[in-house]
C-alpha positions in Angstrom: 119.6 119.2 100.0 116.6 117.1 100.9 114.6 115.4 98.0 111.0 116.4 97.6 108.6 113.7 98.6 107.3 111.5 95.8 103.9 110.0 96.5 101.7 107.8 94.4 98.2 106.5 93.9 97.7 102.9 92.9 94.2 102.4 91.6 92.9 98.8 91.8 89.7 97.2 90.6 88.0 94.4 92.6 85.6 92.4 90.4 83.7 90.7 93.2 83.3 90.9 97.0 86.0 89.1 98.8 87.4 88.7 102.3 91.2 88.8 102.7 93.6 88.5 105.6 95.7 91.6 105.7 98.7 91.3 108.1 97.9 92.5 111.6 94.6 94.1 110.4 93.2 90.5 110.3 90.3 89.7 108.0 89.0 92.5 105.9 86.0 92.5 103.6 86.5 94.2 100.2 83.4 95.1 98.2 83.4 95.0 94.5 84.5 98.3 93.0 87.6 100.5 92.9 90.3 101.0 95.5 92.8 103.8 95.7 96.0 103.2 97.7 98.2 106.2 98.7 101.9 105.4 99.2 105.3 107.1 99.1 108.4 106.0 97.3 111.0 108.8 97.5 113.4 108.7 94.6 112.5 105.0 93.9 108.7 105.6 93.4 108.5 104.0 90.0 110.3 100.8 91.3 107.8 100.8 94.2 104.8 100.9 91.9 106.3 98.2 89.7 106.8 96.0 92.7 103.1 96.5 93.8 102.0 95.5 90.3 104.0 92.3 90.3 101.7 89.3 90.9 104.1 87.4 93.1 106.2 88.9 95.8 106.9 88.7 99.5 104.2 90.3 101.5 105.6 93.3 103.4 103.1 96.1 103.2 99.3 96.0 103.6 98.9 96.6 99.9 100.8 93.5 99.1 97.9 91.4 100.4 95.7 92.9 97.7 98.1 92.8 94.8 99.7 89.3 95.3 98.4 85.8 94.6 95.6 84.2 92.7 92.8 86.4 94.0 94.7 89.7 93.6 93.0 92.9 92.6 93.7 94.2 89.1 95.9 97.3 88.9 94.3 99.8 86.5 96.3 103.0 87.0 99.1 104.6 88.9 99.8 108.3 89.3 103.0 109.9 90.8 102.8 113.2 92.6 106.2 114.9 93.1 106.4 117.3 96.0 103.1 116.1 97.6 103.3 114.2 100.9 101.3 111.0 101.0 99.3 112.0 104.0 98.1 115.1 102.2 96.9 113.0 99.3 95.1 110.7 101.8 93.4 113.6 103.5 92.1 114.9 100.2 90.8 111.5 99.1 89.1 111.1 102.5 86.7 113.9 101.6 85.3 112.0 98.6 85.8 108.3 99.1 85.1 105.7 101.7 87.9 104.9 104.1 89.2 101.4 104.7 90.2 101.9 108.4 93.9 101.4 109.4 95.0 100.2 106.0 98.6 101.2 105.1 98.8 103.9 107.8 100.8 102.1 110.5 103.7 104.5 110.2 101.7 107.8 110.5 98.7 109.3 112.2 96.3 109.0 109.2 93.2 106.9 109.7 94.0 105.1 106.4 95.8 105.1 103.1 93.2 103.0 101.2 90.0 104.3 99.9 87.0 102.7 98.2 84.8 103.9 95.3 81.8 101.8 94.4 81.8 102.8 90.8 83.9 104.5 88.1 82.0 107.8 88.2 82.7 108.2 92.0 86.4 107.3 91.4 86.7 109.8 88.5 85.0 112.6 90.4 87.3 112.1 93.4 90.5 112.0 91.2 89.3 115.2 89.5 88.7 116.9 92.8 92.2 115.8 94.0 93.8 117.3 90.9 91.9 120.5 91.3 92.9 120.8 95.0 96.7 120.3 94.6 99.0 123.0 93.4 101.4 120.4 92.0 100.0 118.3 89.2 100.8 114.6 88.7 104.0 113.8 86.9 
């Protein structure tokens, strides 16, 4: 029997505009505001989220370039969605938030898995819309 996909949202806050090198994407400018990263972790989803939140780690995924080091973005929330594929979450968020092209989507056909919200009200509205549009609620 195959396990249901476990996807997650990692919500980050960026206090000030900054340019970061992000693996093969090169230099990317990140405006001040909130970022929502969509990932998957299978049965180890909680371990994956904890790893992302650790300030020091080997950079493996695009998200590691934002969550590691001295200028890292602050993790403010994480939500796990059992039974919802990550690409479905990304497609839903793309309706309400600004896309960061190519970020975190090198292993699928999605345009991105990282989204930007300039303020808390925009972020809150998008997350509410996401919850309303999914039959499976976050766990």
